[in-house]
C-alpha positions as CSV (number, residue, x, y, z in Angstrom):
1,M,0.0,0.0,0.0
2,P,1.2,3.6,-0.5
3,G,3.5,4.7,2.3
4,A,4.0,1.2,3.7
5,Y,7.1,0.5,5.6
6,A,9.6,-2.1,4.5
7,G,11.7,-3.2,7.3
8,Q,14.1,-5.9,8.4
9,R,14.2,-6.9,12.1
10,R,17.0,-5.5,14.3
11,L,18.2,-2.8,11.9
12,A,18.4,0.7,13.1
13,A,16.3,2.7,10.6
14,R,13.3,2.5,8.4
15,R,12.3,4.5,5.3
16,V,9.0,5.0,3.7
17,L,8.4,3.4,0.3
18,P,7.1,5.5,-2.6
19,P,3.4,5.1,-3.6
20,F,2.7,2.0,-5.7
21,E,0.9,2.1,-9.0
22,T,-2.5,0.4,-9.4
23,K,-1.1,-2.8,-11.0
24,R,0.2,-5.0,-8.3
25,R,2.1,-8.3,-7.9
26,T,3.4,-10.0,-4.8
27,V,6.5,-11.9,-4.1
28,T,6.9,-14.0,-1.0
29,L,10.0,-12.9,0.9
30,G,10.8,-14.5,4.2
31,T,7.5,-14.8,6.2
32,G,5.3,-12.3,4.4
33,A,4.0,-11.1,1.0
34,F,5.0,-7.6,0.0
35,P,3.6,-5.5,-2.9
36,L,6.1,-4.7,-5.7
37,P,6.0,-1.7,-8.0
38,A,4.5,-2.3,-11.4
39,D,7.5,-1.2,-13.5
40,N,9.9,-4.1,-13.1
41,R,13.3,-3.0,-14.4
42,S,15.0,-5.8,-16.3
43,I,18.5,-5.1,-15.1
44,G,19.6,-8.7,-15.7
45,P,19.8,-12.0,-13.8
46,P,19.5,-13.4,-11.2
47,A,15.7,-13.5,-11.0
48,I,13.1,-15.3,-8.9
49,R,9.6,-16.7,-9.5
50,C,6.6,-15.0,-8.0
51,A,2.8,-15.2,-8.1
52,G,1.5,-15.6,-11.7
53,Q,4.8,-17.0,-12.8
54,E,6.2,-13.5,-13.6
55,R,9.9,-13.0,-13.3
56,I,11.0,-10.5,-10.7
57,F,14.6,-9.5,-10.8
58,L,16.4,-9.2,-7.5
59,S,17.2,-5.6,-8.3
60,D,13.5,-4.9,-8.1
61,L,13.5,-6.0,-4.4
62,A,15.6,-3.0,-3.5
63,P,12.6,-1.0,-2.2
64,L,12.0,-3.8,0.3
65,A,15.4,-3.6,1.9
66,E,16.6,-1.2,4.6
67,A,18.7,1.7,3.6
68,V,21.1,0.9,6.6
69,A,23.8,-1.6,6.2
70,V,25.3,-3.1,9.3
71,D,29.1,-3.5,9.1
72,P,30.5,-4.8,12.3
73,L,33.9,-3.5,11.5
74,V,32.6,0.1,11.2
75,S,29.5,0.7,13.3
76,H,26.4,-0.9,14.9
77,P,22.9,0.1,15.8
78,A,22.7,1.7,19.2
79,D,20.6,-0.8,21.1
80,Y,23.3,-2.9,22.8
81,H,22.8,-3.8,26.5
82,V,25.7,-6.0,27.6
83,F,29.3,-4.9,27.0
84,H,29.1,-1.5,28.6
85,Q,28.1,-3.2,31.9
86,F,31.4,-5.3,31.8
87,I,33.5,-2.2,31.4
88,E,31.6,-0.4,34.1
89,R,32.1,-3.2,36.6
90,C,35.9,-3.2,35.8
91,K,36.1,0.5,37.0
92,E,35.9,-0.9,40.5
93,L,38.8,-3.3,39.9
94,P,42.6,-2.7,39.5
95,A,44.2,-3.1,36.1
96,I,45.9,-6.5,35.5
97,S,49.4,-6.9,34.0
98,T,49.0,-8.3,30.5
99,A,51.5,-9.7,28.0
100,V,50.5,-8.2,24.6
101,V,51.9,-10.5,22.0
102,W,53.0,-9.0,18.7
103,P,50.8,-5.8,18.5
104,L,52.0,-4.9,15.1
105,S,48.7,-3.8,13.4
106,N,46.7,-0.7,13.9
107,V,43.8,-2.3,15.7
108,A,46.1,-4.6,17.8
109,L,48.2,-1.7,19.2
110,R,45.3,0.7,19.5
111,G,43.2,-2.0,21.4
112,A,46.0,-2.5,23.9
113,V,46.6,1.2,24.4
114,E,42.9,2.0,24.8
115,A,42.5,-0.9,27.3
116,A,45.4,0.6,29.3
117,V,43.9,4.1,29.2
118,E,40.6,2.7,30.3
119,G,42.4,1.2,33.4
120,L,41.8,-2.4,32.4
121,I,45.3,-3.7,31.8
122,K,49.0,-2.8,32.4
123,P,50.4,-3.9,29.1
124,T,53.9,-5.2,28.2
125,L,54.2,-4.9,24.4
126,I,56.1,-7.9,23.0
127,G,57.5,-7.7,19.5
128,D,60.0,-5.8,17.4
129,E,60.6,-2.6,19.4
130,A,61.5,-0.5,16.4
131,E,58.4,-1.5,14.5
132,I,56.2,-1.0,17.5
133,K,57.5,2.5,18.1
134,A,57.2,3.4,14.4
135,L,53.6,2.1,14.3
136,A,52.8,4.1,17.4
137,A,54.3,7.3,16.0
138,K,52.3,6.8,12.7
139,M,49.1,6.4,14.7
140,S,50.0,9.3,17.1
141,L,49.7,6.9,20.1
142,D,51.7,7.5,23.3
143,I,53.3,4.2,24.3
144,G,55.9,5.8,26.6
145,P,54.3,4.5,29.8
146,Y,54.4,0.9,28.6
147,S,57.2,-1.6,28.7
148,I,58.4,-3.2,25.4
149,L,60.0,-6.6,25.3
150,Q,62.1,-7.3,22.2
151,A,61.1,-10.2,20.1
152,D,62.3,-10.7,16.5
153,T,59.6,-13.1,15.4
154,E,56.0,-14.0,16.2
155,A,57.1,-17.3,17.6
156,K,59.6,-15.7,19.9
157,A,57.0,-13.2,21.1
158,A,54.5,-15.9,21.9
159,Q,57.1,-17.8,23.9
160,L,58.1,-14.7,25.9
161,G,54.4,-14.0,26.6
162,A,53.9,-17.6,27.9
163,V,57.1,-17.2,30.1
164,M,55.7,-13.9,31.6
165,C,52.4,-15.5,32.4
166,R,53.9,-18.8,33.7
167,S,56.3,-16.8,36.0
168,G,53.5,-14.6,37.4
169,N,54.8,-11.4,35.8
170,A,51.6,-11.2,33.8
171,L,48.1,-12.1,34.9
172,A,46.7,-12.3,31.3
173,M,47.9,-12.7,27.7
174,M,46.5,-10.7,24.8
175,K,46.8,-11.8,21.2
176,G,48.1,-9.1,18.8
177,S,48.3,-9.4,15.0
178,L,49.9,-12.9,14.9
179,H,48.0,-15.9,13.8
180,T,46.1,-17.8,16.5
181,D,48.0,-21.1,15.8
182,E,51.3,-19.3,16.5
183,L,50.1,-18.0,19.9
184,M,48.4,-21.2,20.9
185,R,51.5,-23.3,20.0
186,A,53.4,-21.6,22.8
187,V,50.4,-21.8,25.2
188,M,50.0,-25.5,24.7
189,Q,53.6,-26.6,25.3
190,R,53.4,-29.1,28.1
191,D,56.6,-28.0,30.0
192,T,56.8,-24.3,29.1
193,G,53.3,-23.4,28.3
194,L,50.2,-22.5,30.3
195,R,48.3,-25.8,30.4
196,T,46.4,-27.0,33.5
197,S,44.3,-30.0,34.3
198,R,41.5,-28.4,32.4
199,R,41.0,-28.7,28.6
200,I,41.7,-25.3,27.0
201,S,38.7,-23.9,25.2
202,H,37.5,-20.7,23.7
203,V,34.3,-18.7,24.3
204,F,32.8,-15.9,22.2
205,I,30.8,-13.5,24.3
206,M,28.1,-11.8,22.2
207,D,26.1,-8.6,22.7
208,T,23.2,-9.2,20.3
209,P,20.5,-6.5,19.8
210,A,17.9,-9.1,19.1
211,Y,18.5,-11.1,22.3
212,A,18.1,-9.7,25.8
213,R,20.7,-11.9,27.5
214,T,24.4,-12.2,27.4
215,L,25.2,-15.0,25.0
216,L,28.2,-17.2,25.2
217,I,29.2,-19.5,22.3
218,T,31.7,-22.3,22.7
219,D,33.9,-23.7,21.3
220,A,34.4,-21.9,18.0
221,A,38.2,-21.3,17.9
222,I,40.3,-24.0,19.6
223,N,38.8,-27.5,19.7
224,I,38.1,-28.7,16.2
225,E,36.1,-31.9,16.8
226,P,35.8,-32.3,20.5
227,E,35.0,-35.7,22.0
228,L,32.6,-36.1,24.9
229,E,35.4,-35.9,27.5
230,D,36.6,-32.6,25.9
231,K,33.0,-31.2,26.0
232,I,32.9,-31.8,29.8
233,H,35.7,-29.2,30.2
234,I,34.3,-26.9,27.5
235,V,30.9,-26.7,29.3
236,Q,32.4,-26.3,32.7
237,N,34.9,-23.6,31.5
238,A,31.9,-21.7,30.0
239,I,29.8,-22.0,33.2
240,D,32.7,-20.7,35.2
241,L,33.1,-17.7,32.9
242,A,29.4,-17.0,33.1
243,H,29.7,-16.8,36.9
244,A,32.5,-14.3,36.6
245,L,30.3,-12.2,34.2
246,G,27.6,-12.1,36.8
247,I,25.3,-14.9,35.7
248,P,24.9,-17.0,38.8
249,E,23.2,-20.1,37.3
250,P,23.7,-20.0,33.5
251,K,21.3,-21.9,31.2
252,V,23.3,-24.1,28.9
253,A,21.9,-25.3,25.5
254,L,23.7,-28.2,23.9
255,L,23.1,-27.6,20.2
256,S,22.5,-30.0,17.5
257,A,20.2,-30.2,14.4
258,T,17.3,-31.8,16.3
259,E,15.8,-32.0,19.8
260,T,15.7,-35.8,20.0
261,V,18.5,-38.3,20.4
262,N,19.5,-39.7,17.1
263,F,22.0,-42.5,17.1
264,K,23.4,-41.3,13.8
265,I,24.1,-37.8,15.0
266,K,26.9,-37.8,17.5
267,S,26.1,-34.4,19.0
268,T,22.7,-35.6,20.2
269,L,24.3,-38.5,22.0
270,D,26.9,-36.2,23.6
271,A,24.2,-33.7,24.7
272,A,22.2,-36.5,26.4
273,A,25.3,-37.7,28.2
274,L,26.3,-34.2,29.3
275,C,22.8,-33.6,30.7
276,K,22.9,-36.7,32.8
277,M,26.4,-35.8,34.0
278,A,25.0,-32.5,35.2
279,D,22.3,-34.4,37.0
280,R,25.0,-36.4,38.8
281,N,27.0,-33.2,39.6
282,Q,29.8,-34.1,37.3
283,I,29.2,-30.7,35.7
284,T,28.2,-28.0,38.2
285,G,27.0,-24.5,38.4
286,G,24.5,-24.4,35.5
287,I,21.3,-25.8,34.1
288,L,21.9,-28.0,31.0
289,D,19.5,-29.1,28.3
290,G,20.0,-30.8,25.0
291,P,20.0,-31.7,22.3
292,L,18.4,-28.4,21.2
293,A,18.3,-26.8,17.8
294,F,19.3,-23.2,17.7
295,D,15.8,-21.9,17.3
296,T,14.5,-23.6,20.4
297,A,17.5,-22.6,22.4
298,V,16.9,-18.8,21.9
299,S,13.1,-18.7,21.1
300,Q,10.3,-19.6,23.5
301,K,7.9,-19.4,20.6
302,A,9.8,-22.0,18.6
303,A,10.1,-24.2,21.6
304,G,6.4,-23.9,22.3
305,I,5.5,-24.8,18.7
306,K,7.6,-28.0,19.1
307,G,6.1,-28.8,22.5
308,L,9.3,-28.4,24.5
309,V,9.1,-27.5,28.1
310,S,12.4,-26.6,29.7
311,P,14.0,-23.8,31.8
312,V,16.7,-23.5,29.0
313,T,14.6,-23.1,25.9
314,G,14.2,-19.5,24.9
315,H,16.5,-18.4,27.7
316,A,19.9,-19.9,26.9
317,D,23.0,-18.1,28.2
318,I,25.5,-20.5,26.8
319,L,25.4,-22.3,23.4
320,V,27.6,-25.3,23.2
321,V,28.2,-26.1,19.5
322,P,29.0,-29.6,18.2
323,D,32.4,-28.5,16.6
324,L,34.6,-25.6,15.7
325,E,33.2,-25.2,12.2
326,S,29.6,-24.8,13.2
327,G,30.5,-22.6,16.2
328,N,32.7,-20.3,14.1
329,M,30.0,-19.9,11.4
330,L,27.3,-19.2,14.0
331,A,29.3,-16.5,15.8
332,K,30.4,-14.8,12.5
333,Q,26.8,-15.0,11.2
334,L,25.5,-13.3,14.3
335,E,28.3,-10.6,13.9
336,Y,28.1,-9.9,10.2
337,L,24.4,-10.5,9.5
338,G,22.8,-10.0,12.9
339,G,24.8,-6.9,13.9
340,A,26.1,-8.5,17.1
341,Q,29.3,-7.3,18.8
342,L,31.6,-10.0,20.2
343,A,34.5,-10.5,22.5
344,G,36.8,-13.5,22.7
345,I,38.5,-15.3,25.6
346,V,40.5,-18.5,26.0
347,L,39.7,-20.5,29.2
348,G,41.4,-23.4,31.0
349,A,44.9,-22.0,30.9
350,R,46.8,-20.6,33.8
351,V,45.7,-17.1,32.9
352,P,42.9,-15.6,30.8
353,I,44.0,-15.3,27.1
354,I,42.4,-12.5,25.2
355,L,41.9,-14.0,21.8
356,T,40.2,-12.0,19.0
357,S,40.3,-12.2,15.2
358,R,43.0,-10.1,13.5
359,A,40.1,-8.3,11.8
360,D,38.3,-7.4,15.0
361,S,38.1,-3.7,16.0
362,A,39.9,-2.0,18.9
363,K,36.5,-1.8,20.7
364,T,36.2,-5.6,20.5
365,R,39.6,-6.0,22.0
366,L,38.7,-3.5,24.7
367,T,35.7,-5.5,25.7
368,S,37.7,-8.7,25.6
369,C,40.1,-7.2,28.1
370,A,37.2,-6.3,30.4
371,V,36.1,-10.0,30.2
372,A,39.6,-11.1,31.1
373,V,39.7,-8.7,34.1
374,L,36.4,-10.0,35.4
375,L,37.5,-13.6,34.9
376,H,40.8,-13.0,36.8
377,F,39.0,-11.4,39.8
378,G,36.3,-14.0,39.6
379,A,39.0,-16.7,40.3
380,H,41.1,-14.4,42.6
381,P,38.7,-12.1,44.5
382,L,40.1,-8.9,46.0
383,E,40.6,-9.1,49.8
384,K,38.1,-6.7,51.5
385,A,39.7,-4.1,53.7
């Protein structure tokens, strides 16, 4: 109809469509039918079929799309509700000494400096000293207050970072612009690294405009195809992190493609076993349910349609994915298509490891530092005066 709104959920703005001419056709798009203008412009393929077998070119769907594009590397809509709370809580806590490994990109160095200025970390910059100083000068960053530890290569920088953390000279490690494999190789060394009795795992912490809760996704970066024994540690690590973030009894959704146990789908068998282990206090501190599909984990409506009754469905705080590939895709889809902001942290090591993508913004790194601070003081509470 003339003046109708075309909108996509969760985007920040709407615009009014121009009046339509009298001849109308409809094309089914998502969950609804929308009127299209009469003058289809044959720009070229691709095209889709619509009512009456007329060809509607995708270029003609432009009036149905929002004018606002969400690029997580640039900006986001304003309705976030999680990450600022983490940074606010950290204002009551002292900064923690942090080994910043190879901060030789703009966002890596800026993220470390901004976290220091914010009072979250006391960084030691590990890398080629001349290159770090040249990059700081180019970016007009003052790195005078911070120590620099010389390392000629990424591998050497990662080793020095692990030594600092192992010796107690750093309470956290922060990934700079080196590849994750290079950093984790030093962390995983049995005699010189940062391993503990826990399995090391990764958690994405998501601030998603469409979801009212803090959302943790694990493991999307470290464990490629975890076995049941690995998932015990992955789940417990995530529950412990949730406690540090202020979620006293997190609801844990064990994800799969279905809500019923299927002997041909390993993730459903693992989910059933993990739930029973939680019943027997082999996993503690959270409420587990699974297998659950993604929709039933985050949507009460979807769970109701499927007849599922659970304290977890529609209220999940933690999403445990079957493997790294599915978890990484889920997190990146929420970021790039859902407008979510995310932070990243590695758990199960001697110290929190701030692990973000090399493409992540300085703001993402800042929030990841806040998570590391909360995690450290969750395990080592300040003594009350």
